[in-house]
N, C-alpha and C positions, 0 to 999 in steps of 0.2 A: 433862652429863646422864647419869644411870645408865641402862643398858639393863635392860629387864624380863628376868627369868630365863627366860621362854618363848622369847625370841629365838633362842637357840642351838639350840633343838629344832625350829624351823620347817622347815629343810631336810629333816630326817629325816621329819617328819610329812608333808611334801609328797611325798617319795619314796614313802612307804608308801601315801598316798592315790592317787597315780598308778598304783602297782602294783595296787591294788584296783580302781580304776575305769577305768583306761586312757583317761581323758579329762581333759585338763588343766583345763578349765573346771570340771567337776564336782569334780575333786580340790581345786582352789582353794577351792570352796565348802565342801567337807568340812573342809579345814584351817581356814577362817574360822569355821565352826560350832564346831569343836573349841576353838579359841582363845577364842572368845566364851564357851563353856560353862566353860572353864577359868578365865577371868577372873571370871565371875560366881560361881563356886563356889570361888574360890581360898582363901577362909576355911576350907574343908573339908580342904584339903591339909595333911597332917601334916608339920611341919618335920622335916627329917632323913630323910624317906623319899625315894624315887626319883621326882623330878619327871618325868623322861622317860617312865618306865613309867606314871605317872599320866596324862599327856597321851595316850599311846598307848591306854590303857584307855578314855579318853573317846572318842577317835576310833573305836576298834573298836566300842564300844557304839553310837555314832551311826550308823555304817555298817550294823551288823546291824539296828538298829531302824528304819532308814529304807527298807530294801529289802523287797520282798514275799518271803515265805518261798518257798523252792524256786527262786527266780530270783536267789539271792544273788550268784552269781559269773558264771554263764555268759554273760549278756548284757553284762557289763562288761569282761571281759578279751578284747581283740582281738589275736590273734597277729600280725597284719601291722603293728602299731604299735610294735614292739619293736626297731627298728633305727636305726642312724645311717648317714649317707652314706659313712662310712669302712669299713663292714663288707663283707667279701668275700661272694660268693654262698653259699659253704659256711657261713659264720657266720650269714648270714640264714636259711638253711634250718634250721640247728641251733636258732637262736632261735625260729623259727616252730614247730618241732617241740616245743621245750621249753614254749612257751606253750600249745600244744594239749594237751600232757601235763599241764601244771599245771591246766588246766580240768577234766581227768578225775579229779582228786583230790577227796576229800570237802571240803566247806567248812572243816571243822575242820583237816584236814591242810594245806590251802592256806594258811590263816591262820598256822599254825605255821611253815611253810616261809618265808613272807614275813617274819614277825617275826624269826626267827632267821637266815635266810639273807640276806635283803635288808637288814634294819635292824640286824642283828647284835646283837639283844637277847640277854641271857644267858637260860638256862633259867628262872631265877628271875623275871626281868623278864617274859618271855613268859607264864609261869604267872600272874603278877599281872594282865597285860593280859587274858588269856583266862579268868581266874577259875577256874583248874584247879590241881591238885597238880602239883608239878614232875615227878614220875614219869610222870604222864599226858602232859605236854608232851614228855618225852623219848621215850616210846613212840610218840606220834603222829608225831614227827619221824622216828624210825627207820622206821616204816611208810611214811610219805610219801616218804622218800628211796628206799626199796626199790621202791615203786610207780613212782616217777619213773624209776628205773633200768630197770625192766622195760618201761615204756612207751617210753622212748627207744630201747631195743634191740628193740622190736617183739615182746617176749615176753609182754606182759601179756594176760590174758584179761579180758573185760568183768566188772565187778563188779555184782552185783545190789544195788539200793537197798533198804534196810530200810523197810518200810511200818509206820507206827504205827497 
């Protein structure tokens, strides 16, 4: 029996969902919703295009559309859930500090960091997922990396949120 082409992308989708939600049960639900939507809309997939990026786009849109505005990330990323039993105390502190710094990024910067850094999508794939020009993805990534560096070194000043 032939495997469905979605199967090879499930581990990456699950990893991204866990990074977004920090809850395995909710992450599994998000993956299931993504796969269900992908299957029901598979006829819309253009042969020859990037299936992985298409599935991540579906997941990203489901995630963004299911969460209340303004609470997009902060309640879902829990810094104390990012370790394994093999980690040293110093590694645990660094992981905790990194997750706390990650929470301080804008939603857009955080999504870009996770797609490129965690899932290793190309700039082009991340641009497709986020529905942005490649140059915007590259500049967001550069700003996010610099902000993370400053936060991790204790050099960052609080950023004011833009009010619309």
